[in-house]
C-alpha positions in Angstrom: 71.1 52.3 16.7 70.5 56.2 15.8 69.3 56.6 19.5 72.3 55.5 20.8 74.7 57.9 18.6 72.4 60.6 19.6 72.6 60.1 23.2 76.5 59.8 22.9 76.2 63.6 21.1 74.0 64.9 23.9 76.7 63.5 26.6 79.5 64.9 24.6 77.7 68.5 24.4 77.3 69.1 28.0 74.9 70.9 30.1 73.2 73.5 27.6 70.2 76.1 28.4 68.1 73.6 26.4 68.9 70.5 27.9 66.7 68.3 29.9 67.6 69.4 33.9 67.3 66.8 36.4 67.5 67.4 39.9 68.8 65.1 43.1 67.3 65.8 46.5 69.2 64.7 49.5 71.3 65.8 52.7 74.5 65.2 51.6 77.1 68.0 50.9 78.3 67.9 47.4 80.2 70.3 45.0 79.8 70.7 41.5 81.8 67.9 39.7 81.5 65.5 42.3 79.7 62.0 41.4 76.8 60.5 42.9 77.2 56.7 42.9 75.4 53.5 43.6 77.0 51.5 46.5 76.2 54.2 49.5 73.5 54.1 51.9 70.4 55.1 50.7 68.2 58.2 51.3 65.1 56.1 52.0 64.3 52.6 53.1 65.9 50.4 55.0 69.3 52.5 54.8 71.5 49.8 53.3 73.7 50.4 49.9 71.9 51.6 47.3 71.3 49.7 44.2 70.0 52.4 42.1 70.2 56.4 42.5 67.4 58.5 41.7 66.8 61.6 39.8 64.2 63.6 39.0 63.0 66.1 36.3 60.5 68.3 39.0 61.9 69.9 41.5 58.6 69.2 43.7 60.1 65.5 43.6 63.7 66.5 44.3 61.9 68.6 47.4 60.5 65.5 48.6 63.5 63.5 47.8 65.5 66.3 50.5 63.0 66.6 53.0 62.3 62.7 53.0 66.1 61.9 53.1 67.9 60.3 56.4 70.6 62.4 57.8 71.1 65.3 60.0 72.7 67.7 57.3 70.9 70.5 55.5 68.1 69.7 53.0 70.1 70.2 49.5 69.0 70.0 45.9 71.6 69.8 43.3 71.5 69.8 39.1 72.5 66.8 38.1 73.6 64.9 34.6 73.2 61.3 34.0 76.2 59.6 32.7 74.7 56.2 31.6 70.8 55.0 30.8 68.1 56.0 33.3 64.7 54.2 33.6 61.2 55.1 35.3 61.5 54.7 39.0 59.2 51.8 39.5 57.5 52.8 43.2 56.2 56.0 41.6 55.1 54.3 38.4 52.6 51.7 39.3 48.8 51.2 38.9 48.5 54.2 41.7 50.2 56.7 39.6 50.1 55.8 35.6 52.7 57.1 33.2 55.5 58.8 35.4 53.9 62.3 36.7 56.5 62.9 39.3 59.1 62.5 36.6 61.1 60.3 38.6 64.2 57.7 37.3 66.5 55.6 39.0 70.0 54.6 37.1 72.5 52.1 38.4 75.2 54.3 36.5 76.5 57.9 38.3 75.0 61.1 38.2 77.7 64.5 37.9 76.7 67.4 39.9 76.5 70.1 37.9 75.2 72.7 40.0 73.2 73.7 43.3 69.5 74.7 44.0 69.9 77.3 46.7 66.8 78.8 46.4 63.5 77.0 46.8 60.3 76.5 49.0 59.9 73.5 51.4 56.4 71.6 51.8 54.5 72.6 55.0 55.8 70.7 58.2 52.7 69.0 58.8 52.9 67.6 55.3 56.2 66.3 55.3 55.3 64.4 58.9 52.6 62.9 57.5 54.4 61.7 54.4 57.0 60.4 56.9 54.4 58.3 58.7 52.6 57.5 56.0 56.6 55.8 54.9 56.8 54.1 58.0 53.0 52.4 57.8 54.2 51.2 54.7 57.7 49.8 56.4 55.9 48.4 59.2 53.6 46.1 56.8 56.5 44.9 55.3 55.9 47.1 52.1 59.2 47.4 51.2 60.6 49.3 48.2 60.8 48.0 44.2 64.5 49.6 44.2 66.0 47.7 47.5 
């Protein structure tokens, strides 16, 4: 019960220089104050309405999110605050990746956009191409995300 009061207190404080920073990589054009919510087409997988939305505590994972996202828009990375509980992303925390090394999480609750990272360096083109090919092979093999 004490943890819920602490979580509520943290949410009421808003962003501080010492609060956990979370990132969300996408191709969507958002503004500070916008809410990222479930129910829209996902950035990955089968392009169906997403049951979850995702955030990460590492800039590298957010860069992958932006680079691998569907769409033609510019790759973007937003600073976000979750409005509710978050949990480990099971696609990145199975036996291949014990723990949560990418610090990737999911939620059914919305995230508030509080800023944008405008200067970042993406992965080499060949590395992104290889990752996209790997994801396509998994899809062709019927190996789907645990998040669909």
